[in-house]
C-alpha positions as CSV (number, residue, x, y, z in Angstrom):
1,M,-4.7,24.5,-12.1
2,K,-3.5,21.0,-11.5
3,L,0.2,20.0,-12.0
4,S,1.1,17.7,-14.9
5,T,2.8,14.3,-14.7
6,S,5.3,15.8,-17.2
7,L,8.3,17.4,-15.4
8,S,9.1,19.5,-18.5
9,A,5.5,20.9,-18.6
10,N,5.6,21.8,-14.9
11,V,9.0,23.5,-15.3
12,H,7.7,25.4,-18.3
13,Q,4.8,26.7,-16.3
14,L,7.1,27.9,-13.6
15,H,9.2,29.7,-16.2
16,L,6.1,31.4,-17.4
17,I,5.2,32.6,-13.9
18,F,8.6,33.3,-12.3
19,P,11.5,35.3,-13.8
20,I,13.7,32.1,-13.6
21,E,17.2,32.7,-15.0
22,K,16.5,36.5,-15.0
23,S,16.4,37.1,-11.2
24,F,19.3,36.1,-8.9
25,D,16.7,35.7,-6.2
26,L,15.4,32.5,-7.7
27,I,17.5,29.4,-7.3
28,T,16.8,26.2,-9.3
29,R,18.5,22.8,-9.6
30,S,17.8,20.1,-12.1
31,L,18.4,16.8,-10.3
32,C,18.5,13.1,-10.9
33,I,17.2,11.0,-8.1
34,G,18.4,7.6,-9.2
35,Q,17.1,7.4,-12.8
36,T,14.2,9.9,-12.2
37,K,14.6,13.5,-13.2
38,A,13.5,16.2,-10.8
39,Y,13.6,20.0,-10.4
40,W,13.9,22.1,-7.3
41,L,13.0,25.8,-7.0
42,G,13.4,28.2,-4.1
43,I,14.0,31.8,-3.3
44,N,17.5,32.9,-2.2
45,G,17.5,34.1,1.4
46,F,14.2,32.4,2.3
47,C,15.7,28.9,2.5
48,T,18.1,27.6,5.2
49,S,21.1,26.6,3.3
50,E,22.2,23.8,5.7
51,I,18.8,22.1,5.6
52,L,18.5,22.3,1.8
53,L,22.1,21.1,1.3
54,R,21.3,18.1,3.4
55,I,18.0,17.3,1.7
56,L,19.5,17.7,-1.8
57,S,22.6,15.7,-1.0
58,D,20.5,12.9,0.4
59,L,18.2,12.9,-2.6
60,Q,21.1,12.5,-5.0
61,N,23.0,10.0,-2.9
62,H,23.4,7.0,-5.1
63,S,23.7,4.6,-2.1
64,F,20.1,5.4,-1.3
65,H,18.7,4.8,-4.7
66,N,20.9,2.3,-6.5
67,N,19.9,3.9,-9.8
68,E,16.3,2.9,-9.4
69,T,13.3,4.9,-10.7
70,I,10.8,6.4,-8.3
71,D,7.5,4.5,-8.6
72,D,5.7,5.9,-5.6
73,L,6.5,9.5,-4.7
74,R,4.6,9.5,-1.5
75,Q,6.5,6.4,-0.2
76,F,9.7,7.9,-1.5
77,M,9.0,11.1,0.4
78,A,8.1,9.2,3.6
79,S,11.3,7.1,3.5
80,R,13.9,9.4,1.9
81,I,13.0,13.0,2.9
82,G,13.9,13.1,6.6
83,Y,12.5,16.6,7.1
84,I,9.3,17.1,9.1
85,Q,8.0,20.2,7.3
86,A,7.3,18.5,4.0
87,E,3.9,18.2,2.3
88,Q,2.5,17.5,-1.1
89,T,0.2,19.4,-3.4
90,Q,-1.3,18.9,-6.9
91,D,-2.3,22.5,-7.2
92,L,0.0,24.9,-9.2
93,D,-1.5,28.0,-7.4
94,T,-0.5,26.4,-4.1
95,V,3.0,25.9,-5.4
96,I,3.2,29.5,-6.5
97,K,2.0,30.9,-3.2
98,S,4.3,28.5,-1.3
99,V,7.4,29.6,-3.2
100,L,6.5,33.3,-2.7
101,S,6.1,32.5,1.0
102,G,9.6,31.0,1.2
103,V,8.8,27.4,0.8
104,S,10.9,25.5,-1.8
105,V,9.3,23.1,-4.2
106,L,10.5,19.7,-5.6
107,L,8.9,18.5,-8.8
108,V,9.6,14.9,-9.9
109,D,9.0,13.6,-13.4
110,G,6.0,11.2,-13.8
111,F,4.1,12.7,-10.8
112,D,1.3,15.3,-10.9
113,Y,2.1,16.6,-7.4
114,A,4.9,18.6,-5.9
115,I,6.7,18.2,-2.6
116,L,6.8,21.5,-0.7
117,L,9.8,21.8,1.7
118,D,9.5,24.5,4.3
119,A,13.2,24.9,4.9
């Protein structure tokens, strides 16, 4: 199944699949990257806290974004996510398998693909 361009629709799908808010093993964050809403999901203990802290801090750093919206997620990823093990997918099944394998996922409103962060 392909991801939607609607962040809320993608988050809803994740809530149907994973026991989000019911299991302490699943960690989520609702984010604002400039003026663009985003959502991060990972499994506790599978992600390196230091790397994720750095990535999430950089993503929300207003000096990088100047309250702009994200128009090109691929360009944004190339210029703002300084982590080598990041890739994109449009496939919800790939997102699910990746999360269960320890990869965290970043969904951004307005885009029908996710950023997978192997941290």
